[in-house]
C-alpha positions as CSV (number, residue, x, y, z in Angstrom):
1,X,2.3,17.3,9.5
2,X,-0.7,15.8,11.2
3,X,-0.5,14.9,14.9
4,X,-3.8,12.9,14.5
5,X,-4.1,9.7,12.4
6,X,-7.0,7.6,11.3
7,X,-7.3,3.9,12.0
8,X,-7.4,3.1,8.2
9,X,-5.9,5.0,5.3
10,X,-6.5,4.7,1.6
11,X,-2.8,4.6,0.5
12,X,-3.5,5.8,-3.0
13,X,-5.4,8.9,-1.8
14,X,-2.8,9.5,0.8
15,X,0.0,9.2,-1.8
16,X,-1.8,11.6,-4.1
17,X,-2.0,14.1,-1.3
18,X,1.6,13.3,-0.2
19,X,0.2,12.8,3.4
20,X,2.4,12.6,6.4
21,X,1.3,11.3,9.7
22,X,3.5,11.8,12.8
23,X,2.2,10.6,16.2
24,X,2.6,8.4,19.2
25,X,0.7,5.1,19.6
26,X,0.3,3.3,22.9
27,X,2.0,-0.1,23.0
28,X,-1.0,-1.5,24.9
29,X,-3.1,-1.3,21.6
30,X,-0.7,-3.7,19.8
31,X,-2.2,-7.1,20.6
32,X,0.4,-9.1,18.6
33,X,3.3,-7.4,20.3
34,X,2.0,-7.4,23.9
35,X,2.8,-11.1,24.7
36,X,6.4,-10.5,23.8
37,X,6.8,-7.6,26.2
38,X,7.4,-7.6,30.0
39,X,5.2,-4.5,30.3
40,X,2.6,-2.7,28.1
41,X,3.7,0.7,29.3
42,X,5.1,3.1,26.7
43,X,4.4,4.4,23.3
44,X,5.7,3.9,19.7
45,X,6.6,7.2,18.0
46,X,6.2,7.0,14.3
47,X,6.3,9.0,11.1
48,X,4.6,7.7,7.9
49,X,5.1,9.4,4.5
50,X,2.9,8.5,1.5
51,X,3.9,9.4,-2.1
52,X,4.1,8.0,-5.6
53,X,7.4,6.9,-7.2
54,X,8.3,7.4,-10.9
55,X,6.5,4.1,-11.8
56,X,3.3,5.3,-10.0
57,X,3.7,2.8,-7.2
58,X,2.1,4.0,-3.9
59,X,5.1,4.2,-1.6
60,X,5.1,4.4,2.2
61,X,8.2,5.5,4.1
62,X,7.9,4.4,7.7
63,X,10.1,5.4,10.7
64,X,9.3,3.9,14.1
65,X,11.0,4.3,17.5
66,X,10.0,2.8,20.9
67,X,11.4,2.0,24.3
68,X,10.2,-1.6,24.8
69,X,10.3,-3.3,28.2
70,X,11.6,-6.8,27.6
71,X,12.5,-9.8,29.7
72,X,16.2,-10.5,29.6
73,X,16.8,-14.2,28.9
74,X,20.1,-14.1,30.8
75,X,18.9,-12.6,34.0
76,X,15.1,-13.1,33.7
77,X,14.8,-9.4,34.8
78,X,12.9,-6.7,32.8
79,X,15.0,-4.1,31.0
80,X,14.4,-1.3,28.5
81,X,15.4,-1.8,24.9
82,X,15.3,1.2,22.5
83,X,14.4,0.0,19.0
84,X,14.3,2.0,15.8
85,X,13.3,0.9,12.3
86,X,12.9,2.6,8.9
87,X,11.3,1.0,5.9
88,X,10.2,1.8,2.4
89,X,7.1,-0.1,1.5
90,X,5.2,-0.4,-1.8
91,X,1.4,-1.0,-1.6
92,X,0.1,-3.9,-3.6
93,X,-3.4,-5.3,-4.0
94,X,-2.4,-8.9,-4.5
95,X,0.6,-11.0,-3.4
96,X,1.3,-11.8,-7.1
97,X,2.2,-8.1,-7.7
98,X,5.3,-8.3,-5.5
99,X,7.4,-9.8,-8.4
100,X,6.9,-6.6,-10.3
101,X,8.2,-4.3,-7.6
102,X,11.8,-3.0,-7.5
103,X,14.0,-4.9,-5.1
104,X,14.5,-2.0,-2.7
105,X,10.8,-2.0,-1.8
106,X,9.1,-4.3,0.7
107,X,5.5,-5.2,-0.3
108,X,2.5,-4.4,1.9
109,X,-0.7,-6.1,0.9
110,X,-4.0,-4.3,1.6
111,X,-6.9,-6.0,3.4
112,X,-9.1,-7.6,0.8
113,X,-12.2,-7.8,3.0
114,X,-13.7,-6.7,6.3
115,X,-13.9,-3.3,8.0
116,X,-10.7,-1.9,6.3
117,X,-11.3,-3.3,2.8
118,X,-9.0,-1.6,0.4
119,X,-7.3,0.4,3.1
120,X,-4.2,0.2,5.2
121,X,-4.4,-0.1,9.1
122,X,-1.8,2.2,10.5
123,X,-1.8,0.4,13.9
124,X,-0.9,-2.9,12.1
125,X,1.7,-1.2,10.0
126,X,3.5,0.3,13.1
127,X,3.1,-3.0,15.0
128,X,4.6,-5.0,12.1
129,X,7.6,-2.7,12.0
130,X,8.2,-3.2,15.8
131,X,7.8,-7.0,15.5
132,X,10.4,-7.0,12.8
133,X,13.0,-5.1,14.9
134,X,12.3,-7.0,18.1
135,X,15.3,-9.1,19.2
136,X,14.6,-12.8,18.9
137,X,16.4,-13.4,22.3
138,X,16.2,-10.3,24.5
139,X,19.5,-9.8,26.3
140,X,20.2,-6.8,28.6
141,X,23.6,-5.5,27.5
142,X,24.3,-4.6,31.1
143,X,24.3,-8.3,32.1
144,X,27.4,-9.8,30.6
145,X,27.0,-13.4,31.6
146,X,25.5,-15.8,34.1
147,X,27.7,-18.2,36.0
148,X,26.9,-21.0,38.4
149,X,28.9,-21.5,41.5
150,X,29.7,-25.0,42.8
151,X,27.1,-24.8,45.6
152,X,24.3,-24.1,43.1
153,X,24.1,-20.3,43.5
154,X,23.8,-18.1,40.5
155,X,26.4,-15.4,40.2
156,X,25.1,-12.7,37.9
157,X,27.9,-10.5,36.6
158,X,26.7,-7.0,35.7
159,X,28.5,-3.6,35.8
160,X,31.5,-5.3,37.5
161,X,29.4,-6.3,40.6
162,X,28.6,-9.8,41.7
163,X,25.1,-10.4,42.7
164,X,24.3,-13.7,44.3
165,X,20.9,-15.1,43.7
166,X,19.5,-18.2,45.5
167,X,18.4,-21.1,43.4
168,X,15.7,-22.9,45.5
169,X,16.1,-26.3,43.8
170,X,19.9,-26.3,43.4
171,X,20.2,-28.9,46.2
172,X,18.0,-31.4,44.4
173,X,20.7,-32.4,42.0
174,X,22.9,-33.6,44.9
175,X,19.9,-35.4,46.5
176,X,19.1,-37.2,43.3
177,X,22.7,-38.5,42.9
178,X,22.5,-40.1,46.4
179,X,19.5,-42.3,45.5
């Protein structure tokens, strides 16, 4: 297995040679993923296998694992979410070819122009897999629920401990009712 990986791979040549790339990629290189993270620290560990199936489709087996720092939407505090994803992809040259693929393959379309013409960008492939496994609404499992007290304080229940957080504008609701 290779510890190094190129930016672009010709998937047919890689499948012919049954290439395997196993490495770590810094999360800070993933420009589409970065805005969804609370921190760019960390790496994505991945393994990518190229081969041909019986119908001579170029197949890519991808496994990705990363510890992502997300912003919990319950507590608004950062937390670490470990994500993993495995996929089997079939390389196609045109979106019209996807109808000819077996149902158990997800299509991946090659770049038709530009620097990586006719090649597959490994960075984008790994980033796509992470975007697909990212929770739509990040929630720290250690934070069970948020409750409001009658005086406007937030009570955050986590690990059987009550933490009281001040809400600076909680008194405004009462002031507005008086006017």
